[in-house]
DRENNUTI-62621 format. One record per residue (C-alpha): x negated, y negated, z negated; residue in three letters. Coordinates in Angstrom, 3 decimals. Each point is the difference from the previous one (the first is absolute). Layout:
<pts>
X	Y	Z	ala
...
</pts>
This chain:
<pts>
9.908	2.757	11.489	met
0.878	3.513	0.285	thr
-0.333	2.653	-2.977	asp
0.318	3.534	-0.412	val
0.730	1.914	-3.175	tyr
-1.550	3.373	0.776	ser
0.129	2.222	-3.191	lys
-1.654	3.005	1.431	gly
-1.964	-1.744	2.252	tyr
-3.781	2.111	0.667	ser
-2.810	-2.330	1.382	ala
-2.303	3.908	0.299	glu
2.687	0.564	2.475	lys
0.187	-3.175	1.511	lys
3.861	0.560	0.511	glu
1.963	-3.252	0.073	leu
3.609	0.113	-0.346	pro
2.166	0.071	3.034	arg
0.506	-3.241	1.569	gly
-2.931	-2.017	-1.163	met
-2.355	-2.146	1.927	asn
-3.434	2.520	-0.345	ser
-1.744	-2.964	1.948	arg
-1.166	-1.819	-3.119	ile
1.232	0.642	-3.531	trp
-0.786	-0.756	-3.372	thr
0.300	2.889	-3.196	glu
0.366	-1.258	-3.513	val
-0.933	1.889	-2.513	asp
2.715	-1.102	-3.103	leu
-1.699	2.879	-2.277	ser
-3.500	-2.612	0.792	ala
1.696	-3.381	-1.002	ile
1.632	1.570	-3.221	arg
-3.545	1.579	-0.652	his
-1.671	-3.041	0.373	asn
2.991	-2.140	-2.515	phe
-1.131	2.914	-2.737	gly
-4.067	-0.746	0.622	val
0.932	-4.177	-0.545	ile
2.475	0.350	-2.842	arg
-2.869	2.299	-2.229	ser
-2.949	-2.360	1.215	leu
2.099	-3.037	-1.253	val
1.791	1.983	-3.111	gly
3.229	0.392	-0.935	met
1.014	-3.513	-1.964	arg
-1.072	-1.256	3.948	thr
3.067	-0.404	2.405	glu
-0.880	1.165	3.262	val
1.840	-2.246	2.888	met
-0.869	1.269	3.192	pro
0.137	-1.964	2.887	val
1.900	0.961	2.772	val
0.435	-3.004	2.334	lys
-1.209	0.280	3.806	ala
2.074	2.938	0.305	asn
-1.900	1.787	-3.085	ala
-3.031	-1.264	1.648	tyr
0.964	1.975	3.664	gly
1.396	3.549	-2.019	his
3.532	-0.854	0.120	gly
1.489	-2.003	-2.544	leu
3.039	1.868	-1.245	ile
-1.528	3.485	-0.100	glu
-2.873	-1.388	-1.856	val
1.807	-1.539	-2.571	ser
2.507	2.616	-0.467	arg
-3.504	1.990	-0.325	ala
-1.276	-2.478	-2.701	leu
3.137	0.174	-1.863	his
-0.212	3.470	-0.501	ser
-3.262	-0.265	-1.100	ala
0.521	-2.679	-2.905	gly
-0.074	-3.281	1.661	ala
2.473	-2.218	-1.755	asp
-0.846	-2.705	1.954	trp
-0.862	-0.873	3.429	leu
-1.023	-2.789	1.744	cys
0.942	-1.506	3.345	val
-0.647	-3.692	2.115	ala
3.630	-0.704	1.477	asn
3.447	0.276	-1.119	val
0.883	2.251	2.855	ala
-2.270	2.958	-1.198	asp
1.692	-0.708	-3.674	gly
3.213	0.322	0.960	val
-0.385	3.377	2.132	ala
-2.511	1.153	-2.692	leu
2.857	-0.783	-2.710	arg
2.642	1.918	2.311	lys
-1.825	3.124	-0.433	val
-1.376	-0.744	-3.381	leu
2.228	-1.324	-2.241	pro
-1.539	0.590	-3.747	ala
-3.681	-1.710	1.482	val
-0.721	-3.091	-1.223	ser
-1.714	-1.987	3.503	ile
-2.520	-2.903	-0.031	cys
0.358	-2.522	3.020	leu
-3.464	-1.094	0.872	leu
0.076	-2.736	2.032	ala
2.104	-2.969	0.452	pro
3.650	0.233	0.089	phe
2.108	-2.093	2.285	leu
2.768	-2.107	-1.016	arg
2.626	1.944	1.459	asp
-1.285	3.228	-0.925	glu
0.907	-0.842	-3.877	ala
3.485	1.789	0.240	glu
-2.044	2.857	1.192	ala
-2.603	-0.181	-2.888	ile
2.415	-0.333	-2.844	val
3.022	2.668	1.491	val
-2.932	3.080	-0.081	asn
-1.371	-1.231	-2.938	gln
-3.751	-0.587	2.031	leu
-2.597	-1.740	-2.639	val
-1.604	-3.072	2.025	pro
-2.880	-1.621	-0.911	leu
0.729	-3.785	-0.239	leu
-2.665	-2.904	0.781	ser
2.283	-2.815	-0.523	thr
2.971	-1.473	-1.490	leu
1.677	-0.370	2.876	asp
0.154	3.857	0.343	gln
0.615	0.376	-3.643	ala
3.472	-2.185	0.664	arg
0.800	1.396	3.165	thr
-0.004	3.585	-1.748	leu
1.754	-0.920	-3.239	ala
3.153	-2.140	1.835	leu
0.250	3.102	2.308	thr
0.720	2.357	-2.613	ala
1.970	-2.284	-1.975	his
2.494	-0.588	3.019	ser
-0.255	4.350	0.287	leu
0.407	0.280	-4.061	arg
-2.862	1.933	-0.208	ser
-3.683	-0.446	-1.251	gly
-3.561	0.660	1.755	val
-3.496	0.642	-1.533	arg
-2.500	-1.436	1.320	ala
-4.150	-0.197	-0.305	his
-2.254	-3.183	0.070	ile
-2.834	0.038	2.793	glu
-3.134	-1.821	-1.203	val
-2.433	-0.953	2.678	asp
-3.136	0.368	-1.873	thr
-2.138	-0.600	3.741	gly
1.944	2.024	2.803	met
1.427	-2.906	1.162	gly
2.759	1.641	1.807	arg
3.513	-0.462	-2.313	ser
0.325	-0.614	-4.166	gly
-0.455	-2.701	-2.521	val
-3.396	-1.001	-1.261	leu
-0.792	0.598	-3.253	pro
-0.033	-3.154	-1.590	glu
3.845	-0.361	0.881	ala
0.805	3.634	-1.111	ala
1.328	-1.065	-3.103	gly
2.278	-2.655	0.717	arg
1.329	1.878	2.952	leu
0.876	2.872	-2.252	ala
1.556	-2.710	-2.684	glu
1.978	-1.245	3.184	gln
1.535	3.337	1.249	ile
1.211	0.558	-3.802	ser
2.528	-2.780	0.390	arg
1.906	1.381	2.668	leu
2.856	2.514	0.096	pro
0.230	3.538	1.423	ser
-4.015	0.446	0.419	ile
-2.564	1.702	-2.364	leu
-3.916	-0.037	-0.002	val
-1.142	3.169	-0.701	thr
-3.410	0.029	1.495	gly
-3.578	-1.680	1.096	leu
-1.469	0.864	3.147	ala
-3.261	-1.049	1.829	thr
-2.245	1.553	3.103	his
-3.537	0.232	0.458	phe
-1.604	-1.454	2.674	ser
-2.931	2.493	0.673	ser
-0.370	2.786	-2.985	ala
-1.119	2.113	2.948	glu
-3.379	-2.312	0.221	asn
-0.032	-2.688	-2.743	asn
-0.425	0.991	-3.582	arg
-0.662	-3.399	-1.220	ala
2.791	-1.364	1.903	lys
2.553	2.303	-1.467	thr
-0.955	-0.316	-3.842	leu
0.942	-3.948	0.873	gln
3.224	0.809	1.188	gln
0.982	2.117	-2.856	leu
-1.574	-2.578	-2.578	ala
1.976	-2.388	2.014	leu
3.169	2.258	-0.267	phe
-0.240	1.224	-3.513	glu
-0.126	-3.949	-1.292	glu
3.177	-0.605	2.386	ser
2.070	3.224	-2.248	cys
-0.760	-1.458	-3.189	lys
1.212	-3.612	1.639	ala
2.831	2.124	0.868	val
0.647	1.754	-3.498	glu
-0.272	-3.253	-1.275	ser
3.357	-1.016	1.206	thr
1.576	2.743	-1.698	asp
0.605	1.925	3.679	thr
-0.230	3.477	-1.228	arg
-2.643	2.165	2.529	leu
0.327	3.343	-0.010	thr
-1.721	0.779	3.301	ile
-3.400	-1.907	1.162	leu
-1.555	1.501	3.618	his
-3.134	-1.444	1.919	ala
-2.198	3.792	0.662	ala
0.450	0.780	3.590	asn
-1.979	3.247	1.136	ser
-3.310	-1.396	-0.074	ala
0.399	-2.204	-3.292	ala
1.086	3.227	-2.192	leu
-2.861	1.856	1.421	leu
-2.745	-2.656	-0.611	gln
1.515	-2.151	-2.477	val
1.688	2.030	-2.591	pro
1.197	-2.486	-2.411	lys
1.973	-0.971	2.804	ser
2.090	2.294	-0.162	arg
2.399	-2.070	-2.953	leu
3.300	1.918	-0.325	thr
0.314	0.522	3.479	ala
-2.069	0.846	3.427	val
1.130	-0.435	3.352	arg
-1.464	2.678	2.449	pro
0.462	-0.430	3.517	gly
-2.937	2.320	1.857	leu
-0.794	2.463	-2.465	leu
3.631	1.078	-0.319	ile
-0.280	1.045	4.209	tyr
-3.680	1.500	-1.021	gly
-2.481	-2.457	1.369	ile
-2.601	-1.812	-2.095	leu
-0.073	-3.435	-0.111	pro
-3.360	-1.651	1.745	ala
-2.885	-0.126	-2.530	gly
1.111	2.498	-2.814	ser
-2.076	1.211	-2.216	lys
1.708	2.523	-1.444	glu
1.028	1.906	3.021	asn
-1.772	3.066	-0.540	ala
2.171	0.690	-3.428	arg
3.353	-1.219	1.818	ile
1.382	3.609	1.269	ala
2.350	-1.796	2.318	leu
1.530	1.952	3.009	gln
0.501	-1.658	3.363	pro
3.742	-0.002	0.588	ala
0.053	-0.784	3.749	leu
-0.974	1.768	3.038	thr
0.454	-1.412	3.219	leu
0.059	2.722	3.202	lys
0.071	0.063	3.636	ala
0.598	2.777	2.700	thr
-2.597	0.046	2.676	ile
1.888	-1.101	3.554	ala
-2.813	0.993	2.313	leu
-3.228	0.666	0.627	val
-2.173	-0.270	3.557	arg
-3.616	0.398	0.630	glu
-1.408	-3.261	1.251	leu
-3.798	-0.523	1.228	pro
-3.135	-1.702	-0.771	thr
0.973	-3.846	0.763	gly
3.345	0.401	-0.867	ser
1.606	-3.502	-1.342	thr
2.546	0.605	-3.076	ile
3.036	-2.068	-0.603	ser
-0.102	-4.015	0.028	tyr
-2.546	-2.181	1.023	asn
-2.767	2.354	0.748	glu
-1.121	-0.067	-3.722	thr
-1.009	3.692	0.324	cys
-1.903	2.295	2.740	thr
-0.600	3.742	-0.514	leu
-3.935	0.269	0.402	thr
1.161	3.834	0.229	arg
2.588	2.315	1.579	pro
2.956	-0.170	-3.096	ala
2.908	1.471	-1.089	arg
2.738	-3.002	-0.654	val
3.224	0.678	-1.628	ala
2.041	-1.748	0.098	thr
2.564	-1.057	-3.382	leu
3.522	-1.621	0.458	pro
-0.771	-2.469	-3.068	val
-1.066	-3.862	0.383	gly
-0.116	-3.108	-1.963	tyr
3.643	-0.182	1.125	gly
0.371	2.690	-3.166	asp
-2.456	-2.218	-2.473	gly
-3.112	2.615	0.964	tyr
-2.570	-3.026	0.168	pro
-1.061	-2.019	3.221	arg
-3.817	-0.448	-2.147	ala
-0.346	3.702	0.517	leu
-1.129	0.047	3.346	ser
-2.992	1.804	0.757	ser
-0.438	0.613	-3.960	ser
2.185	1.571	-1.725	gly
0.495	3.775	1.029	ser
3.113	3.135	-1.331	val
0.027	2.890	-1.161	leu
1.061	3.480	2.472	ile
-0.260	3.126	-1.044	his
-2.765	-1.034	-3.069	gly
-2.155	-2.178	2.109	arg
-0.467	-3.677	0.899	arg
0.652	-1.031	3.202	ala
-1.255	-3.626	0.905	pro
2.516	-2.829	1.097	ile
-0.949	-0.142	3.525	leu
0.440	-4.312	1.325	gly
2.381	-2.304	-1.029	arg
3.343	1.237	-2.339	val
3.170	-0.826	2.644	cys
2.812	-1.014	-1.638	met
1.553	3.429	1.151	asp
-2.411	2.358	0.389	met
-4.379	0.848	-1.271	thr
-2.431	2.208	2.017	met
-2.094	1.744	-2.198	val
-3.221	2.790	0.918	asp
0.841	3.910	-0.886	val
-3.080	1.003	2.110	thr
-1.167	1.677	-2.902	ala
3.647	0.993	-1.445	ile
0.941	3.142	3.275	pro
3.146	0.804	-2.125	glu
1.205	-3.603	0.735	ala
2.915	0.371	2.330	val
3.536	-1.542	0.675	pro
1.942	0.484	-3.058	gly
-2.822	-0.019	-2.281	ser
0.292	-1.682	-3.184	glu
-2.314	-3.198	-0.933	ala
-0.019	-1.291	-3.404	val
-0.401	-3.765	0.039	leu
-0.100	-0.715	-3.613	ile
0.007	2.596	-2.623	gly
-1.575	3.617	-0.525	ala
-0.075	2.360	3.178	gln
-2.223	4.053	-1.110	asp
-2.420	-1.481	-2.390	gly
-0.936	-3.845	1.191	asp
2.257	-2.862	-0.507	arg
0.224	-3.663	0.978	ile
1.079	-2.424	-2.751	arg
1.576	-2.956	0.266	ala
-2.875	-1.908	-1.835	glu
-2.189	1.208	2.668	gln
1.586	-1.657	2.751	leu
0.914	-3.229	-1.952	ala
-3.885	0.034	-0.521	arg
-1.252	0.859	3.620	leu
2.801	-3.126	1.585	ile
-0.866	-2.415	-3.132	gly
3.563	-0.007	-0.475	ala
1.781	0.252	-3.591	ser
0.873	3.993	-1.165	glu
3.992	-1.517	-0.325	his
0.198	-0.578	3.649	glu
-1.026	3.509	1.457	ile
3.313	1.526	-1.406	thr
2.287	-3.124	-0.029	thr
-0.896	-0.632	4.129	arg
1.447	3.636	0.552	ile
3.142	-0.911	2.067	ala
3.504	0.435	-0.664	asp
-0.027	2.156	3.525	arg
-2.102	2.836	-1.662	val
2.399	2.336	-2.041	pro
-0.258	0.800	-3.457	arg
-0.631	3.673	-1.169	met
0.864	0.667	-3.968	tyr
-1.876	2.803	-1.512	leu
1.138	1.269	-3.114	asn
3.145	-2.548	-0.676	pro
0.739	-1.897	-3.281	ala
1.679	2.498	-3.342	leu
1.604	-1.908	-2.376	asp
-1.059	-0.308	-3.482	arg
2.157	3.319	-0.438	leu
-1.819	1.594	3.177	gly
3.246	-0.403	1.902	arg
-0.411	-1.184	3.667	leu
0.633	-3.493	0.076	lys
1.272	-0.426	3.372	ser
1.209	3.331	2.505	lys
-1.935	0.216	2.714	pro
1.747	-0.623	3.538	pro
0.802	3.324	1.674	ala
-2.927	1.709	1.554	lys
-1.247	-1.788	2.941	gly
1.895	-3.517	-0.743	ser
-1.253	-3.336	0.455	val
0.986	-2.567	-2.707	ser
-1.224	-3.841	0.006	ser
-0.624	-1.501	-3.161	leu
</pts>
């Protein structure tokens, strides 16, 4: 993935750093990331730890820069899905606690111990592998036990949680400090979420009866922390909310002052006048019923822009909606700019984000195509450059990292 660190970029001037691909790019506002973290912290209270989820390249926003921004805002924990991301984070954030959410492979145990990642354990075999590895390295490792309360993906069953904790306590070099679970449908099934929470609370009692000292209990994702406040426990794991994206079905949306962090933009490559009867894109799914000005955008599903938006989505050009005509291609998308005479080659189009008072939100696109909100930003391809606005500062107000020379492009 190509990332550009531009301290002085001006969206109003539409000036990109020299050498940057202006075909399509994203702008990630790191001040919005920090703001959203603060909103969540205010919502859950200072006694509840906020553990932002930065898996899937921080939901497509950029793992390293987003994590730096979150740590500078006060996040002491970050959650990743795989060991490789945990190792990458450890290199740039030596002090942050990193929770590994997905099951690890046996040959990844050494990297977990060396980089002091905190995995979620489902089985005694996983614990033994970590314990033996840590012992051989003359080190120690912390871990949390995951309880499968109804997700069916990973974790120990509730009735076996206490026994597993007792068995792990006999192993050398490994210490269980937390308990976790994951809700399967917090966005639309409160009864199921409460049922899972009750099972988790029973599991906590069983684990604590083994003299395992639990310092952190975490279960709530974005939807749960909004809709089921009692699920916040001692820590929450927000994903969507961190990026300013509202989970489906959230009843408190109006009271959550989030700021969407990502804008996806492209530059019009071509504008043509086409007559009535012209067919647009593959399979002739669109036939013009009137003469039209048709703009070609150099962006398609190869960039992660959903093909399902064919003939149904729109983009913003000069603050007005330009409907998509026909199929979204792998590398190109055609839009109707008949009503936007200012639209010419070189004009900027916003596919996700705000322009001149209007906004296309990731949640809206998700609803339009029947997808999860998570998919819209996480599917943005690595070939799309990320532009970072308002780079992260450390807690003393200093730049976390020195920006590259003007116009340079770095790969994270």
